[in-house]
C-alpha positions as CSV (number, residue, x, y, z in Angstrom):
1,M,-50.2,-43.3,-124.9
2,T,-46.4,-43.6,-124.4
3,T,-44.4,-40.9,-122.6
4,S,-43.1,-39.7,-125.9
5,D,-46.6,-39.4,-127.3
6,L,-47.7,-37.3,-124.2
7,V,-44.6,-35.0,-124.4
8,G,-45.2,-34.5,-128.1
9,L,-48.8,-33.7,-127.6
10,R,-48.0,-31.1,-124.9
11,I,-45.4,-29.4,-127.1
12,K,-47.9,-29.3,-130.0
13,T,-50.7,-27.9,-127.8
14,V,-48.6,-25.1,-126.3
15,R,-47.1,-24.3,-129.8
16,R,-50.6,-23.8,-131.2
17,Q,-51.6,-21.7,-128.2
18,R,-48.6,-19.5,-128.8
19,G,-49.6,-19.2,-132.5
20,L,-46.3,-20.7,-133.8
21,S,-45.7,-22.9,-136.7
22,Q,-43.3,-25.9,-136.4
23,A,-40.8,-24.0,-138.5
24,Q,-41.0,-21.0,-136.2
25,L,-40.5,-23.1,-133.1
26,A,-37.6,-25.0,-134.7
27,H,-35.6,-22.0,-136.1
28,P,-32.7,-21.7,-135.8
29,E,-31.5,-24.5,-133.6
30,L,-33.7,-27.4,-134.9
31,S,-35.2,-28.5,-138.1
32,D,-39.0,-28.3,-138.5
33,S,-39.1,-32.0,-139.5
34,Y,-37.4,-32.9,-136.2
35,V,-40.1,-30.9,-134.3
36,S,-42.7,-32.7,-136.3
37,L,-41.3,-36.1,-135.3
38,I,-41.2,-35.0,-131.6
39,E,-44.8,-33.8,-131.7
40,S,-46.0,-37.1,-133.3
41,G,-44.2,-39.1,-130.6
42,K,-41.8,-40.7,-133.1
43,R,-38.7,-39.1,-131.5
44,T,-37.9,-38.7,-127.9
45,P,-36.2,-35.4,-127.3
46,T,-33.1,-35.2,-125.2
47,P,-33.2,-33.2,-121.9
48,A,-31.3,-30.4,-123.6
49,V,-33.8,-30.2,-126.5
50,L,-36.7,-30.3,-124.0
51,E,-35.2,-27.4,-122.1
52,L,-34.7,-25.4,-125.3
53,L,-38.3,-26.0,-126.4
54,A,-39.6,-25.0,-123.0
55,Q,-37.7,-21.7,-123.2
56,K,-39.0,-21.1,-126.8
57,L,-42.6,-21.9,-125.8
58,D,-42.3,-19.8,-122.6
59,C,-43.6,-22.7,-120.4
60,S,-42.1,-24.8,-117.6
61,L,-39.9,-27.8,-118.4
62,S,-42.0,-29.6,-115.7
63,Y,-45.1,-29.1,-117.7
64,L,-43.6,-30.6,-120.9
65,V,-42.2,-33.6,-119.0
66,N,-45.0,-34.3,-116.5
67,G,-48.0,-32.4,-117.6
68,V,-48.1,-30.2,-114.6
69,T,-46.7,-26.7,-114.1
70,A,-43.8,-25.9,-111.8
71,E,-46.3,-24.4,-109.3
72,Q,-48.5,-27.5,-109.4
73,M,-45.4,-29.7,-108.9
74,E,-44.3,-27.6,-105.9
75,D,-47.8,-27.9,-104.4
76,I,-47.8,-31.7,-104.8
77,E,-44.4,-32.1,-103.2
78,L,-45.3,-29.8,-100.4
79,A,-48.6,-31.8,-99.7
80,L,-46.6,-35.0,-99.7
81,G,-44.1,-33.6,-97.3
82,Y,-46.9,-32.6,-94.9
83,A,-48.5,-36.0,-95.1
84,R,-45.1,-37.7,-94.3
85,L,-44.5,-35.3,-91.4
86,A,-48.0,-36.1,-89.9
87,L,-47.2,-39.8,-90.1
88,E,-43.8,-39.4,-88.5
89,N,-45.3,-37.3,-85.7
90,G,-47.9,-40.0,-84.9
91,E,-50.9,-38.0,-86.3
92,V,-51.9,-41.2,-88.2
93,S,-55.5,-40.2,-89.0
94,E,-54.5,-36.9,-90.4
95,A,-51.7,-38.5,-92.4
96,R,-54.1,-41.0,-93.9
97,T,-56.5,-38.2,-94.9
98,R,-53.7,-36.1,-96.4
99,F,-52.3,-39.1,-98.4
100,A,-55.8,-40.0,-99.6
101,E,-56.6,-36.4,-100.7
102,L,-53.3,-36.2,-102.6
103,M,-54.1,-39.5,-104.4
104,A,-57.3,-37.9,-105.6
105,N,-55.4,-35.0,-107.2
106,N,-55.6,-35.4,-111.0
107,N,-52.3,-33.7,-111.4
108,L,-50.6,-36.7,-109.7
109,T,-51.7,-39.1,-112.5
110,G,-48.8,-38.6,-114.8
111,L,-46.2,-38.3,-112.0
112,T,-45.5,-42.0,-111.6
113,S,-42.8,-41.8,-109.0
114,L,-44.6,-39.3,-106.8
115,R,-47.9,-41.2,-107.1
116,Q,-46.2,-44.4,-106.0
117,D,-44.6,-42.5,-103.1
118,T,-48.0,-41.2,-102.1
119,E,-49.7,-44.6,-102.4
120,F,-47.0,-46.2,-100.3
121,G,-47.4,-43.5,-97.7
122,L,-51.1,-44.1,-97.7
123,A,-50.5,-47.8,-97.0
124,L,-48.2,-47.1,-94.0
125,A,-50.8,-44.6,-92.6
126,T,-53.6,-47.1,-93.1
127,E,-51.5,-49.7,-91.2
128,A,-50.8,-47.2,-88.4
129,C,-54.6,-46.6,-88.1
130,G,-55.0,-50.4,-87.5
131,D,-56.6,-51.2,-90.9
132,L,-54.3,-54.1,-91.8
133,A,-56.5,-55.4,-94.6
134,G,-56.8,-52.0,-96.1
135,A,-53.0,-51.5,-96.1
136,I,-52.5,-54.9,-97.7
137,A,-54.9,-54.0,-100.5
138,I,-53.1,-50.8,-101.2
139,L,-49.7,-52.5,-101.3
140,D,-51.0,-55.3,-103.5
141,R,-52.0,-52.6,-106.1
142,I,-48.5,-51.1,-105.9
143,N,-46.9,-54.5,-106.3
144,E,-48.8,-55.1,-109.6
145,E,-47.1,-52.1,-111.2
146,D,-43.7,-51.7,-112.8
147,I,-41.8,-50.3,-109.9
148,P,-38.1,-49.8,-109.1
149,A,-36.3,-52.6,-107.4
150,D,-35.8,-50.8,-104.1
151,R,-39.5,-49.9,-104.0
152,R,-40.4,-53.5,-104.7
153,I,-38.4,-54.6,-101.6
154,E,-40.0,-51.8,-99.4
155,V,-43.4,-53.0,-100.5
156,S,-42.4,-56.6,-99.8
157,I,-41.2,-55.7,-96.3
158,A,-44.5,-54.0,-95.5
159,L,-46.6,-56.9,-96.9
160,C,-44.5,-59.5,-95.1
161,R,-45.0,-57.5,-91.8
162,L,-48.7,-57.1,-92.4
163,Y,-49.3,-60.7,-93.2
164,H,-47.3,-61.7,-90.1
165,R,-49.4,-59.4,-87.9
166,S,-52.6,-60.7,-89.5
167,D,-51.6,-64.4,-88.7
168,R,-51.3,-65.1,-92.5
169,L,-47.9,-66.7,-92.1
170,T,-47.9,-68.7,-95.4
171,E,-48.4,-65.5,-97.3
172,A,-45.8,-63.7,-95.2
173,V,-43.2,-66.3,-96.0
174,A,-44.2,-66.4,-99.7
175,I,-43.6,-62.6,-100.0
176,G,-40.2,-62.7,-98.3
177,E,-39.0,-65.8,-100.1
178,G,-40.2,-64.4,-103.4
179,I,-37.5,-61.8,-103.1
180,L,-34.8,-63.6,-101.1
181,G,-35.4,-67.3,-101.9
182,G,-34.6,-67.5,-105.6
183,A,-31.3,-67.9,-107.5
184,S,-31.5,-64.3,-108.6
185,R,-31.7,-62.9,-105.0
186,P,-30.5,-59.3,-104.9
187,A,-27.2,-58.4,-103.1
188,W,-27.4,-57.9,-99.3
189,S,-28.3,-54.3,-98.5
190,D,-30.1,-52.5,-95.6
191,L,-33.4,-53.2,-97.4
192,T,-32.8,-56.9,-98.1
193,I,-31.6,-57.5,-94.6
194,E,-34.7,-55.8,-93.2
195,L,-36.8,-58.0,-95.4
196,G,-34.9,-61.0,-94.2
197,A,-35.5,-60.0,-90.6
198,T,-39.2,-59.7,-91.3
199,L,-39.2,-63.1,-93.0
200,L,-37.3,-64.5,-90.0
201,G,-40.1,-63.4,-87.7
202,A,-42.6,-65.3,-89.8
203,Y,-40.4,-68.5,-89.6
204,M,-40.3,-68.1,-85.9
205,L,-44.0,-67.6,-85.5
206,R,-44.8,-70.7,-87.5
207,G,-42.3,-72.8,-85.5
208,D,-39.7,-73.4,-88.2
209,L,-36.8,-73.1,-85.7
210,L,-34.2,-74.9,-87.7
211,R,-34.6,-72.6,-90.7
212,A,-34.8,-69.6,-88.4
213,R,-31.4,-70.5,-86.7
214,Q,-29.7,-70.9,-90.1
215,F,-31.2,-67.7,-91.5
216,A,-30.4,-65.6,-88.4
217,A,-26.7,-66.6,-88.7
218,E,-26.8,-65.7,-92.4
219,L,-28.3,-62.2,-91.6
220,L,-25.7,-61.6,-88.9
221,N,-22.8,-62.4,-91.3
222,A,-24.4,-60.1,-94.0
223,A,-24.9,-57.3,-91.5
224,D,-21.3,-57.5,-90.3
225,L,-20.0,-57.3,-93.8
226,L,-22.2,-54.2,-94.6
227,G,-21.5,-52.5,-91.2
228,T,-24.5,-50.2,-91.5
229,P,-26.6,-49.2,-88.4
230,R,-29.8,-50.3,-90.0
231,S,-28.6,-53.8,-91.0
232,T,-26.9,-54.2,-87.6
233,V,-30.1,-53.4,-85.7
234,A,-32.3,-55.7,-87.8
235,A,-29.9,-58.7,-87.7
236,C,-29.0,-58.4,-84.0
237,W,-32.6,-58.0,-82.8
238,N,-33.7,-61.1,-84.7
239,A,-30.7,-63.0,-83.5
240,A,-31.9,-62.1,-80.0
241,V,-35.4,-63.5,-80.8
242,V,-33.9,-66.8,-82.0
243,A,-31.6,-67.1,-79.0
244,E,-34.4,-66.6,-76.5
245,T,-36.7,-69.1,-78.3
246,T,-33.9,-71.7,-78.2
247,G,-33.3,-71.2,-74.5
248,H,-30.3,-68.8,-74.5
249,G,-31.8,-65.9,-72.6
250,E,-28.6,-64.0,-71.6
251,E,-27.2,-64.4,-75.1
252,A,-30.5,-62.9,-76.4
253,L,-30.2,-59.9,-74.0
254,G,-26.6,-59.3,-75.4
255,F,-27.8,-59.2,-79.0
256,A,-30.8,-57.0,-78.0
257,E,-28.7,-54.6,-76.0
258,R,-26.4,-54.1,-79.1
259,A,-29.4,-53.5,-81.3
260,L,-30.9,-51.0,-78.9
261,A,-27.6,-49.1,-78.5
262,V,-27.3,-48.7,-82.3
263,Q,-31.0,-47.8,-82.6
264,S,-30.7,-45.2,-79.9
265,E,-27.9,-43.5,-81.8
266,Y,-29.2,-43.7,-85.4
267,G,-32.8,-44.8,-85.4
268,Q,-36.1,-43.0,-86.1
269,P,-38.4,-42.3,-83.2
270,R,-41.0,-44.9,-84.1
271,N,-38.5,-47.7,-84.5
272,L,-36.6,-46.6,-81.4
273,A,-39.8,-46.8,-79.4
274,R,-40.7,-50.2,-80.7
275,M,-37.1,-51.5,-80.0
276,R,-37.2,-50.1,-76.4
277,N,-40.6,-51.8,-75.9
278,A,-39.3,-55.1,-77.3
279,Y,-36.1,-55.0,-75.2
280,A,-38.1,-54.3,-72.0
281,A,-40.4,-57.2,-72.7
282,L,-37.4,-59.5,-73.2
283,L,-35.8,-58.2,-70.0
284,L,-39.0,-59.1,-68.1
285,R,-38.9,-62.6,-69.5
286,V,-35.3,-63.3,-69.0
287,R,-34.7,-61.3,-65.7
288,P,-38.0,-60.9,-63.9
289,S,-36.0,-59.4,-61.0
290,A,-35.3,-56.4,-63.3
291,R,-39.0,-55.5,-63.5
292,K,-38.5,-52.0,-62.2
293,E,-36.0,-51.2,-64.9
294,A,-38.2,-52.8,-67.5
295,R,-41.3,-50.8,-66.3
296,Q,-39.4,-47.5,-66.7
297,L,-38.3,-48.5,-70.2
298,L,-41.9,-49.4,-71.1
299,I,-43.3,-46.2,-69.8
300,K,-40.8,-44.3,-71.9
301,A,-41.6,-46.5,-74.9
302,D,-45.3,-45.9,-74.5
303,Q,-44.8,-42.2,-74.5
304,E,-42.6,-42.4,-77.6
305,L,-45.1,-44.7,-79.4
306,A,-47.9,-42.2,-78.8
307,Q,-45.9,-39.4,-80.4
308,S,-44.7,-41.4,-83.4
309,S,-46.3,-43.1,-86.4
310,A,-46.5,-46.4,-84.5
311,S,-49.6,-48.5,-85.1
312,T,-52.3,-49.0,-82.5
313,A,-51.1,-52.7,-82.2
314,D,-47.7,-51.4,-81.2
315,R,-49.1,-49.3,-78.4
316,A,-51.4,-52.2,-77.3
317,G,-48.4,-54.5,-77.1
318,C,-46.5,-52.0,-75.0
319,L,-49.5,-51.8,-72.6
320,V,-49.5,-55.6,-72.3
321,E,-45.9,-55.6,-71.2
322,L,-46.7,-52.8,-68.7
323,G,-49.5,-55.0,-67.3
324,R,-47.1,-57.9,-67.1
325,A,-44.6,-55.8,-65.1
326,E,-47.3,-54.7,-62.7
327,I,-48.4,-58.3,-62.1
328,L,-44.8,-59.3,-61.3
329,D,-44.8,-56.5,-58.7
330,G,-48.2,-57.5,-57.3
331,N,-50.0,-54.4,-58.6
332,Y,-53.0,-56.2,-60.0
333,E,-55.5,-53.3,-60.3
334,Q,-52.9,-51.2,-62.2
335,A,-52.2,-54.2,-64.4
336,I,-55.9,-54.4,-65.2
337,R,-56.0,-50.7,-66.2
338,Y,-53.1,-51.1,-68.5
339,V,-54.4,-54.2,-70.2
340,R,-57.9,-52.7,-70.5
341,A,-56.4,-49.7,-72.3
342,G,-54.6,-52.1,-74.6
343,T,-57.8,-53.9,-75.6
344,E,-59.4,-50.6,-76.5
345,L,-56.5,-49.7,-78.9
346,L,-56.3,-53.1,-80.6
347,P,-57.7,-53.4,-84.1
348,E,-60.2,-56.2,-84.6
349,T,-58.0,-58.0,-87.0
350,A,-55.2,-58.6,-84.4
351,K,-56.9,-61.7,-82.9
352,T,-53.7,-63.3,-81.6
353,L,-52.5,-60.2,-79.7
354,G,-56.1,-59.6,-78.6
355,A,-56.2,-63.1,-77.1
356,E,-53.0,-62.5,-75.3
357,L,-54.5,-59.3,-73.7
358,R,-57.7,-61.1,-72.7
359,L,-55.8,-64.0,-71.2
360,M,-53.8,-61.6,-69.1
361,L,-57.0,-60.0,-68.0
362,S,-58.5,-63.3,-67.1
363,R,-55.6,-64.4,-65.0
364,T,-55.4,-61.0,-63.3
365,Y,-59.1,-61.0,-62.5
366,G,-58.8,-64.6,-61.2
367,G,-55.8,-63.5,-59.0
368,V,-58.0,-60.8,-57.2
369,G,-61.0,-63.1,-56.9
370,R,-63.2,-61.6,-59.7
371,F,-64.0,-65.0,-61.2
372,G,-67.0,-64.0,-63.2
373,E,-65.0,-61.4,-65.1
374,A,-62.1,-63.9,-65.5
375,Q,-64.4,-66.5,-67.0
376,H,-66.0,-63.8,-69.4
377,E,-62.5,-62.9,-70.8
378,L,-61.6,-66.5,-71.2
379,D,-64.8,-67.2,-73.2
380,I,-63.9,-64.3,-75.5
381,V,-60.4,-65.8,-76.0
382,R,-61.9,-69.2,-76.9
383,Q,-64.2,-67.6,-79.4
384,W,-61.4,-65.6,-81.0
385,I,-58.8,-68.4,-81.4
386,S,-61.1,-71.3,-82.3
387,P,-61.2,-70.4,-86.0
388,L,-57.6,-69.4,-86.4
389,P,-55.3,-71.6,-88.5
390,D,-52.8,-74.0,-86.7
391,T,-49.6,-72.1,-86.1
392,G,-46.9,-72.2,-83.4
393,K,-48.2,-68.9,-82.0
394,V,-51.8,-70.1,-81.9
395,A,-50.6,-73.3,-80.2
396,S,-49.0,-71.3,-77.4
397,T,-52.1,-69.2,-77.1
398,W,-54.2,-72.4,-76.7
399,Y,-51.7,-73.7,-74.1
400,A,-51.9,-70.4,-72.1
401,A,-55.7,-70.6,-72.3
402,A,-55.7,-74.1,-71.0
403,E,-53.5,-73.2,-68.1
404,T,-55.8,-70.3,-67.3
405,M,-58.9,-72.6,-67.5
406,E,-57.2,-75.0,-65.1
407,Q,-56.4,-72.2,-62.6
408,L,-60.1,-71.2,-62.7
409,G,-61.2,-74.8,-62.1
410,D,-62.6,-75.4,-65.6
411,A,-61.0,-78.8,-66.0
412,D,-63.1,-80.1,-68.9
413,N,-62.4,-77.1,-71.1
414,A,-58.8,-77.1,-70.0
415,V,-58.3,-80.6,-71.3
416,K,-59.9,-79.6,-74.7
417,A,-57.6,-76.6,-74.9
418,Y,-54.5,-78.6,-74.2
419,Q,-55.6,-81.0,-77.0
420,R,-56.1,-78.2,-79.4
421,A,-52.6,-76.8,-78.5
422,L,-51.1,-80.1,-79.3
423,A,-53.0,-80.3,-82.6
424,C,-51.8,-76.8,-83.5
425,A,-48.2,-77.9,-82.8
426,G,-48.6,-80.9,-85.0
427,L,-48.5,-83.4,-82.2
């Protein structure tokens, strides 16, 4: 049934409940034939006519339009607000439950916009709980619907990010380029620049540096023209990633500092925590002597991530960097504790990040003479990354594994790992 059919049916149902004829409902403002056409779905009443009919029928306008009473609508909006608040406060399991309960509410069926808002919130909560595959399935369902242009871009950002995190880079690129790569690309906005930044991350991970450099410059120019905080953060941070990857560490720090400054002033808690974590990790790589400053930033970021809607993978990544800072300072036992905590948080689907954590554990165990535990972690890494597709990220993981094997005296497997790293890199 069309929307007009449903509105007409509700008017007819309430009219009969009130014991009114079409002529009685119409008089004196409308004709009974016009009311008949409305009830049969052959005419779509204007907002003014709908309001008039609601008054005459002594029912809420919300019921005639949406099939729910004003009280039911208020309950739905309140429940959605509580679910969003739980997600923002980092209560991700509760948020997921609240969104799922709201999706089961039959009154939501005819409220297309609110239902899509609820389903999108459920996808974000599912992602934050570490269920990347579940979040992708929800977003795919939303993407199959007729949704507004901005919602389509939001869904594409989330899908691109989730495919990226799941090491499904071909699909991540396809999602981003599906919006931004065609002749009918939408105008640059905060949303399209954020999608572009997410797509840029996928380019970088699969080793497409030439395209990444070109696209990073395009995003910076677009953000400068827009001049909004959100676009500036997205473009500057990703320019920092490209600069570091191409060997310009100090330039990368400059871009990252600008992004962090804007994020600190305007950003949401979750995104600020993630940005602080990423900046501290960059600082450790570019200026290892600044490890004490980086450690303080990471401790603060970890506290913020725990209190926000950040995913378990976000927190695990922060703990990895804290472990790296402790290793640089010679505090190996503390590093082990941090990285162990990270492995416990990590979802099973995040094999690449999981391998990074295990490699760090292996090196740290080796550094303190616990060679049996070091070899055990290394065996887990080899099992995890062996079936992964060939990407630049996987190549660097194989290379790091080969170095670790070599340090532990496992020369034969080190050679095989180096060969696999070269194969992943296409060499």
